[in-house]
C-alpha positions as MATLAB code, in Angstrom:
seq = 'MKKIYVLIVPLALMLVSCCEQKADIEVEKAQVEAVLDSYIASVEAEDMNLYGQNVAHDPAMVNFGGFGDPIVGWDALKKVMDDQNAALSETKITVSNLAIHVSETGMFAWATCLWNLKAMMGENPIDLPIRCTWILEKRNNGWVIVHFHKSMAATW';
ca = [
      31.334   25.531  -29.847;
      27.879   25.753  -31.405;
      28.635   22.642  -33.499;
      29.428   20.648  -30.385;
      26.039   21.519  -28.858;
      24.318   20.569  -32.092;
      25.913   17.115  -31.809;
      25.821   16.628  -28.036;
      22.192   17.606  -27.384;
      20.663   15.120  -29.881;
      23.012   12.378  -28.696;
      22.105   13.051  -25.066;
      18.394   12.952  -25.908;
      18.855    9.663  -27.772;
      20.757    8.208  -24.843;
      18.042    9.246  -22.369;
      15.237    7.880  -24.547;
      17.072    4.578  -25.028;
      17.481    4.213  -21.284;
      13.765    4.808  -20.564;
      12.247    1.614  -19.310;
       9.206    0.361  -21.153;
       6.532   -1.336  -19.124;
       6.216   -5.105  -19.234;
       2.700   -5.005  -20.653;
       1.868   -8.634  -19.864;
       2.891   -8.216  -16.220;
       0.865   -5.014  -15.971;
      -2.176   -6.695  -17.563;
      -1.978   -9.485  -14.989;
      -1.826   -6.922  -12.185;
      -4.827   -5.041  -13.598;
      -6.766   -8.305  -13.857;
      -5.910   -9.048  -10.221;
      -7.384   -5.661   -9.176;
     -10.562   -6.346  -11.158;
     -10.814   -9.829   -9.597;
     -10.337   -8.297   -6.146;
     -13.013   -5.700   -6.908;
     -15.457   -8.487   -7.814;
     -14.523  -10.454   -4.689;
     -15.190   -7.350   -2.577;
     -18.636   -6.879   -4.140;
     -19.552  -10.537   -3.710;
     -18.367  -10.561   -0.087;
     -19.788   -7.092    0.685;
     -16.306   -6.235    1.964;
     -15.985   -2.452    1.884;
     -12.418   -2.534    3.227;
     -11.311   -4.647    0.258;
     -13.472   -2.554   -2.066;
     -11.728    0.605   -0.853;
      -8.315   -0.889   -1.646;
      -9.262   -1.286   -5.312;
     -10.898    2.090   -5.965;
      -9.396    5.582   -5.842;
     -10.714    7.817   -3.070;
     -10.622   10.931   -5.244;
     -13.323   13.506   -4.431;
     -13.664   14.504   -8.116;
     -13.856   10.945   -9.459;
     -17.026   10.254  -11.466;
     -18.429    6.756  -11.974;
     -21.573    5.426  -13.575;
     -23.443    2.476  -12.158;
     -26.115    0.511  -13.954;
     -28.830    2.863  -12.698;
     -29.236    6.391  -11.434;
     -27.211    9.550  -11.438;
     -23.439    9.851  -11.843;
     -21.582    8.844   -8.681;
     -19.202   11.694   -7.794;
     -16.378   11.093   -5.329;
     -15.439    8.354   -2.918;
     -18.026    9.264   -0.278;
     -20.900    8.997   -2.776;
     -19.508    5.730   -4.161;
     -19.196    4.270   -0.678;
     -22.829    5.187    0.046;
     -24.004    3.567   -3.203;
     -22.118    0.397   -2.312;
     -23.383    0.401    1.295;
     -26.943    0.729   -0.058;
     -26.313   -2.057   -2.575;
     -24.937   -4.290    0.170;
     -28.049   -3.639    2.265;
     -30.369   -4.450   -0.654;
     -28.646   -7.492   -2.153;
     -27.422  -10.815   -0.814;
     -25.849  -13.928   -2.302;
     -24.220  -11.848   -5.027;
     -22.305  -13.828   -7.640;
     -20.585  -12.209  -10.630;
     -19.462  -14.168  -13.662;
     -17.096  -12.353  -16.044;
     -16.761  -12.906  -19.774;
     -15.059  -11.186  -22.695;
     -12.447   -9.471  -20.530;
     -10.098   -7.275  -22.584;
      -7.313   -5.357  -20.827;
      -5.183   -2.682  -22.479;
      -2.173   -0.995  -20.863;
      -0.518    2.209  -22.040;
       3.020    1.930  -23.326;
       4.325    3.684  -20.215;
       2.465    1.265  -17.947;
       0.793    4.074  -16.003;
      -2.783    3.784  -17.335;
      -4.964    0.876  -18.279;
      -8.490    0.385  -19.515;
     -10.551   -2.752  -19.615;
     -13.909   -3.925  -20.839;
     -15.909   -6.978  -19.899;
     -19.365   -8.411  -19.526;
     -20.790   -9.382  -16.172;
     -23.617  -11.675  -15.335;
     -24.625  -10.516  -11.855;
     -26.915  -12.820   -9.909;
     -28.163  -11.940   -6.435;
     -31.141  -12.012   -4.151;
     -33.101   -8.836   -3.469;
     -35.139   -9.891   -0.474;
     -37.025  -12.973   -1.650;
     -36.567  -12.142   -5.336;
     -33.706  -13.440   -7.475;
     -32.159  -10.993   -9.915;
     -30.072  -11.801  -12.968;
     -28.497   -8.784  -14.674;
     -26.289   -8.737  -17.767;
     -23.964   -5.757  -17.265;
     -21.462   -4.173  -19.626;
     -18.421   -2.779  -17.799;
     -15.698   -0.337  -18.738;
     -12.823    0.343  -16.349;
     -10.018    2.906  -16.254;
      -7.115    2.276  -13.892;
      -4.077    4.318  -12.944;
      -0.825    3.078  -11.486;
      -0.220    4.837   -8.171;
       2.532    4.017   -5.697;
       3.474    0.963   -7.804;
      -0.040   -0.478   -7.627;
      -3.135   -0.244   -9.789;
      -6.310    1.513   -8.656;
      -9.649    1.990  -10.413;
     -10.140    5.695  -11.169;
     -13.327    5.345  -13.229;
     -15.898    2.741  -14.140;
     -19.018    2.722  -16.248;
     -21.596   -0.038  -16.010;
     -24.666   -0.303  -18.189;
     -27.313   -2.724  -19.319;
     -28.380   -3.121  -22.912;
     -31.647   -1.455  -23.783;
     -34.393   -3.918  -24.566;
     -37.046   -3.035  -27.092;
];
């Protein structure tokens, strides 16, 4: 009887692992890119409803903007974005060097890119080169941003 278990258990495990579906990485990458594009569209349009669809509403989530303290939780992030929307107008973001990576299981993704953010702050134009890192998680069959980090290169 023991010999049968020794044979059946490994065979059952092999069968289960062979039946596990692998993610279609290219499809997942396209979906992640669509979320990042939607995020940018929401920032440019100052559309907080669209913004909220792209970002997790987790109270423990921590993000880093280009300036200031860590942004902890959805409520703090929403306030930062409301303040940004009040301060800036005519925002236009151009993306370059986008690289998207998806885990083998298709449940997590991370991306990096460069932004050129142009906007008006009152009467003054601003032009900021921003480095972005994104972490996304697949929830309810859709991707959501669970962390981002934005920074500007130090100038000497």
